[in-house]
PAROLUM-710480 format. One record per residue: residue in three letters; x, y, z of N, C-alpha, C in turn. Coordinates in steps of 0.02 Angstrom, whole numbers, plus 32768, in hexadecimal, padded with zeros to 4 digits. Each point is the difference from the previous one (the first is absolute). Example, Ala and Ser with C-alpha at 12.3 -4.5 7.8 and 13.67 -1.06 7.14 Angstrom:
res | nx | ny | nz | cax | cay | caz | cx | cy | cz
ALA | 8294 | 7EE4 | 8186 | 7FD3 | 803B | 8000 | 802D | 803C | 8000;
SER | 7FEE | 8035 | 7FDC | 802A | 803B | 8003 | 7FD9 | 8037 | 8025;
This chain:
res | nx | ny | nz | cax | cay | caz | cx | cy | cz
UNK | CFAF | 02C4 | AA62 | 8004 | 8021 | 7FBF | 8026 | 8041 | 8009;
UNK | 8033 | 800A | 7FD7 | 8026 | 803E | 8005 | 7FDE | 8037 | 7FD7;
UNK | 801A | 803C | 8004 | 7FE0 | 803A | 7FE0 | 7FFE | 7FF8 | 7FB4;
UNK | 8035 | 7FE5 | 7FE2 | 8001 | 7FF7 | 7FB7 | 7FC9 | 7FD1 | 7FEA;
UNK | 7FF6 | 7FC9 | 8025 | 7FCA | 7FD1 | 7FF0 | 7FBB | 8021 | 8008;
UNK | 7FF9 | 8027 | 8035 | 7FC0 | 8024 | 800B | 7FF2 | 8031 | 7FC8;
UNK | 8034 | 8025 | 7FEB | 7FF7 | 8030 | 7FC9 | 7FEE | 7FDD | 7FBF;
UNK | 8020 | 7FC7 | 7FF2 | 7FF1 | 7FDB | 7FC3 | 7FB9 | 7FE5 | 8001;
UNK | 7FEA | 7FE8 | 803A | 7FBC | 7FE7 | 8007 | 7FCE | 8038 | 7FF6;
UNK | 800D | 803A | 801C | 7FD3 | 8039 | 7FF9 | 7FF9 | 8014 | 7FB7;
UNK | 8036 | 8000 | 7FDB | 7FFE | 8012 | 7FB9 | 7FD5 | 7FD0 | 7FD8;
UNK | 8000 | 7FC1 | 8013 | 7FD6 | 7FCF | 7FDD | 7FB7 | 8007 | 8011;
UNK | 7FF0 | 801D | 8039 | 7FBC | 8003 | 8018 | 7FE1 | 8046 | 7FFF;
UNK | 801A | 802B | 7FD7 | 7FE3 | 8043 | 7FFD | 7FB8 | 7FFD | 7FE7;
UNK | 7FD5 | 8023 | 8023 | 7FBA | 8004 | 7FED | 7FE9 | 8049 | 7FFF;
UNK | 7FCE | 800C | 7FD7 | 7FE4 | 8043 | 7FF9 | 7FB5 | 7FFB | 800B;
UNK | 7FE6 | 802D | 8028 | 7FB8 | 8002 | 800B | 7FDC | 8019 | 7FC1;
UNK | 7FC8 | 7FDF | 7FF0 | 7FD8 | 8014 | 7FC6 | 7FC2 | 8023 | 801C;
UNK | 7FF5 | 803D | 7FEA | 7FC7 | 8027 | 8016 | 7FCD | 8002 | 7FC7;
UNK | 7FC1 | 7FEF | 8010 | 7FCB | 7FFF | 7FCD | 7FE8 | 8046 | 7FEE;
UNK | 7FD2 | 8002 | 7FD1 | 7FE5 | 8040 | 7FE9 | 7FDC | 8027 | 8036;
UNK | 7FE8 | 7FDC | 8034 | 7FDC | 8021 | 8037 | 8031 | 801A | 8035;
UNK | 8041 | 7FF6 | 7FF6 | 8032 | 8018 | 802F | 800D | 7FD1 | 803A;
UNK | 7FE5 | 7FC4 | 7FFD | 800B | 7FCF | 8035 | 8030 | 7FC9 | 7FE8;
UNK | 8024 | 7FE0 | 802E | 802C | 7FC9 | 7FEB | 7FD8 | 7FC9 | 7FDD;
UNK | 801C | 7FE7 | 7FC9 | 7FDE | 7FCA | 7FDC | 802D | 7FC2 | 7FF9;
UNK | 803F | 8006 | 8013 | 802C | 7FC6 | 7FFD | 8048 | 8014 | 800A;
UNK | 802B | 7FCE | 7FF8 | 8048 | 800A | 8005 | 8021 | 7FE1 | 7FC3;
UNK | 8031 | 8022 | 7FE7 | 8023 | 7FE9 | 7FC5 | 8047 | 7FEC | 8013;
UNK | 8011 | 7FC2 | 7FF7 | 8044 | 7FE9 | 800B | 8028 | 8011 | 7FC1;
UNK | 8035 | 8025 | 8009 | 8028 | 8015 | 7FC6 | 801E | 7FC4 | 7FDB;
UNK | 8010 | 7FCB | 8025 | 801A | 7FC4 | 7FE0 | 7FCC | 7FE2 | 7FD1;
UNK | 7FC1 | 8001 | 8014 | 7FCA | 7FE7 | 7FD5 | 7FF7 | 802C | 7FC3;
UNK | 8005 | 8041 | 8009 | 7FFA | 802E | 7FC8 | 8037 | 7FF4 | 7FCD;
UNK | 803C | 7FF3 | 8017 | 8038 | 7FF5 | 7FD3 | 7FF8 | 7FC0 | 7FD8;
UNK | 7FD8 | 7FD1 | 8018 | 7FF6 | 7FC0 | 7FDD | 7FCB | 8003 | 7FC9;
UNK | 7FDC | 8037 | 7FFC | 7FCB | 8005 | 7FCC | 8022 | 8005 | 7FBC;
UNK | 7FEC | 7FD5 | 7FD3 | 801D | 7FFF | 7FBC | 7FF2 | 8042 | 7FDC;
UNK | 802E | 8015 | 7FD8 | 7FFB | 8040 | 7FDC | 7FBF | 8006 | 7FD9;
UNK | 7FEB | 7FCB | 7FDF | 7FC2 | 8004 | 7FD9 | 7FC2 | 8008 | 802B;
UNK | 8002 | 7FE7 | 803D | 7FC7 | 8006 | 802D | 7FFB | 8045 | 801F;
UNK | 8036 | 8024 | 8002 | 8002 | 8042 | 8021 | 7FD1 | 8032 | 7FDF;
UNK | 7FF0 | 7FF5 | 7FC1 | 7FD4 | 802E | 7FDC | 7FB7 | 7FF5 | 8012;
UNK | 7FEF | 7FC4 | 8018 | 7FBA | 7FF2 | 800D | 7FEF | 7FF9 | 804B;
UNK | 8031 | 7FF5 | 802A | 7FF3 | 7FF8 | 8048 | 8000 | 8043 | 8023;
UNK | 7FD9 | 8004 | 8034 | 8000 | 803A | 802D | 8026 | 7FEC | 803F;
UNK | 8015 | 8031 | 8027 | 8024 | 7FF3 | 803E | 7FD7 | 7FD3 | 802D;
UNK | 7FBF | 800C | 8004 | 7FD5 | 7FD8 | 802D | 7FFE | 7FB6 | 7FEB;
UNK | 800F | 7FF2 | 7FC0 | 7FFF | 7FBB | 7FE9 | 803A | 7FD7 | 801C;
UNK | 8036 | 8020 | 8012 | 803A | 7FDB | 801B | 800B | 800E | 804A;
UNK | 7FD7 | 802B | 801D | 8006 | 8012 | 8047 | 7FDE | 7FCB | 802C;
UNK | 8016 | 7FFD | 803E | 7FDE | 7FD7 | 8033 | 7FC1 | 8026 | 8014;
UNK | 7FC5 | 7FE4 | 7FF9 | 7FC3 | 8024 | 8012 | 7FFF | 8012 | 804B;
UNK | 7FE3 | 8038 | 800F | 7FFD | 8018 | 8045 | 7FE0 | 7FCD | 802E;
UNK | 7FCE | 7FDC | 7FE8 | 7FDE | 7FCE | 8028 | 802E | 7FC8 | 8016;
UNK | 8038 | 7FF5 | 7FDE | 802F | 7FCC | 8012 | 8039 | 8019 | 802C;
UNK | 8000 | 8040 | 8010 | 8034 | 801D | 802B | 7FEA | 7FFE | 8049;
UNK | 802F | 7FF5 | 802C | 7FF3 | 8005 | 8047 | 8010 | 8047 | 8015;
UNK | 7FD1 | 8021 | 8021 | 800A | 8045 | 8014 | 8003 | 8007 | 804B;
UNK | 8022 | 8034 | 8017 | 8004 | 800E | 8046 | 800C | 804A | 800A;
UNK | 7FF7 | 8017 | 803D | 800E | 8046 | 8012 | 8047 | 8002 | 801E;
UNK | 801F | 803B | 8000 | 8045 | 8005 | 801A | 8007 | 7FEA | 8049;
UNK | 7FCB | 8007 | 8027 | 8006 | 7FEF | 8047 | 7FE4 | 7FBA | 8011;
UNK | 7FEE | 7FD9 | 7FCE | 7FE9 | 7FBB | 800C | 803A | 7FD6 | 801B;
UNK | 7FF0 | 7FD3 | 802D | 8032 | 7FD3 | 801B | 8011 | 7FCC | 7FCB;
UNK | 803F | 7FEE | 7FFC | 8018 | 7FD1 | 7FCD | 7FDB | 7FBE | 8004;
UNK | 7FF3 | 7FE6 | 803B | 7FDD | 7FC1 | 8007 | 7FBA | 8003 | 7FE0;
UNK | 7FDE | 8038 | 800A | 7FBD | 8009 | 7FE3 | 8004 | 8000 | 7FB3;
UNK | 8032 | 8022 | 7FE6 | 8009 | 8003 | 7FB7 | 800F | 7FBB | 7FE4;
UNK | 802C | 7FDB | 8020 | 8012 | 7FBE | 7FE8 | 7FC4 | 7FD0 | 8002;
UNK | 7FD3 | 800A | 8030 | 7FC5 | 7FD6 | 8004 | 7FD0 | 800C | 7FC5;
UNK | 8005 | 803A | 7FE1 | 7FD5 | 8010 | 7FC7 | 8016 | 7FDC | 7FC0;
UNK | 803F | 7FEA | 7FFE | 801A | 7FE1 | 7FC3 | 7FDB | 7FBE | 7FF2;
UNK | 7FF0 | 7FF7 | 7FC1 | 7FE2 | 7FC1 | 7FEA | 8013 | 7FF7 | 7FB7;
UNK | 7FF6 | 7FC3 | 7FE5 | 8010 | 7FF7 | 7FB9 | 7FD9 | 8030 | 7FD3;
UNK | 7FC3 | 8012 | 8014 | 7FD7 | 802D | 7FD8 | 801B | 8048 | 8002;
UNK | 8016 | 8016 | 803B | 801A | 8044 | 8005 | 804A | 8003 | 7FEE;
UNK | 8025 | 7FD0 | 801A | 8046 | 7FFA | 7FEF | 802B | 803D | 8010;
UNK | 8037 | 8004 | 7FE0 | 802F | 8036 | 800B | 7FFB | 802E | 7FC4;
UNK | 8014 | 803A | 8001 | 8022 | 8021 | 8037 | 7FCF | 801F | 8031;
UNK | 801B | 8018 | 8037 | 7FD9 | 8024 | 8032 | 8006 | 804A | 7FEF;
UNK | 7FC7 | 8022 | 7FFC | 7FFE | 8046 | 7FEC | 7FEA | 802A | 803C;
UNK | 8026 | 8034 | 800F | 7FEF | 802C | 8038 | 7FD5 | 8039 | 7FE5;
UNK | 7FC5 | 8008 | 801F | 7FD0 | 8032 | 7FE9 | 7FE6 | 8029 | 803B;
UNK | 7FE6 | 8039 | 7FEF | 7FDB | 8029 | 8030 | 7FBC | 800A | 7FE0;
UNK | 7FD0 | 7FD6 | 8011 | 7FC0 | 8000 | 7FDE | 800B | 7FE7 | 7FB9;
UNK | 7FEF | 8028 | 7FCF | 800A | 7FEF | 7FBA | 803E | 801F | 7FE2;
UNK | 802B | 801C | 802A | 803E | 8020 | 7FE8 | 803B | 7FD2 | 800B;
UNK | 8027 | 7FF6 | 7FCC | 803E | 7FDA | 8007 | 8032 | 802A | 8025;
UNK | 8026 | 7FE2 | 802D | 8034 | 8024 | 8023 | 8043 | 7FEA | 7FE4;
UNK | 802A | 8030 | 7FF1 | 8042 | 7FF2 | 7FE4 | 8033 | 8014 | 8035;
UNK | 802B | 7FD0 | 800F | 8035 | 800E | 8031 | 8043 | 8001 | 7FDD;
UNK | 8028 | 8033 | 800D | 8042 | 8003 | 7FDF | 802E | 7FCA | 8019;
């Protein structure tokens, strides 16, 4: 995959962490999913309604070995893999 393909794929898969009222991660929002919400539904839905629930995310620490992280994947947890430090989302530039 060349850089242009990688950049295009990244743009399609942009996600945003959703933080709940208690200040802890509550899910992930795929921007592509958000864009698909019909205009009429936007007035009644909340972000959490279209987000991937935290319980379905696979989490890991920055120093976890890749093999260990991949072993955590299951249909119930699925993708994406979220890097955390305890209950804090880590954002890497």
